[in-house]
C-alpha positions, 0 to 999 in steps of 0.5 A: 622299776624304771631300770627294768623298762629302760632300753640299753642305748648301746644296742639301739640301731639308727638308720640314715636312709640313702636319700637323707643328707645330714649336715653336722656332727653325730655322737652316739653310744648306739649303732648307726647304719649310714646309707645317706650322707653325713657332712660332719664328724661321726663319733660313736660305738659302731658305724656301718656305711652302706654302699650308697653312704658317705661321710665328709668328716672325721670318724672316731669309732670302736667298730667300723664297717665301710662299704661306701666313701669316707673323706677324712681321718679314721680312728677305729679299734676295729675297721673293716673295709669292703672291696667297694669302699673308698677312703680319702684320708688317714686311717688309724686302727688297732685291727684292720681288714681290707678286702681286695678292691678297696681304695685308700688314698692316705696313710694307715697306721696301727696304734694301740687300743689304749690310744684309740680309747683315749681319743674316743674318751676325749671327744666324749668328755667334750660332749658332756661339757657342751651346753645342754640341749633343750629338754623340749621335744623337737617339732617337725613341720611340713615344708612349704610347697614351692611354686613356679613363677 
């Protein structure tokens, strides 16, 4: 019965809004729409970086749609770079689509899907071997208001 109620995580969309900055790594089997900033690595199934989105870290993903800025290396089975995207780092890909106007400051190399799958699997295994997260739900507290002196 619980299997019928369980959602498929790989189809779950998460959104990071343009006014949000995340410091730390993100690992997901779902889909991420990044309109804000990530200062850290992204490892996951599918990533779309909006025009206001940016990553300062490495990206390891099956499907990448970049409309923003990446500073770091990219490993992607399928990578699409729009004309307004900028990449400052090396790009390793199986399939690549670059629109006119895209800026890449780094090298790009076509590699096999198996190599990318190995890279993704290595990171996924290291996540499983990490210290388990607390089962206690996170609490959100209202930040204290700053007062001028």
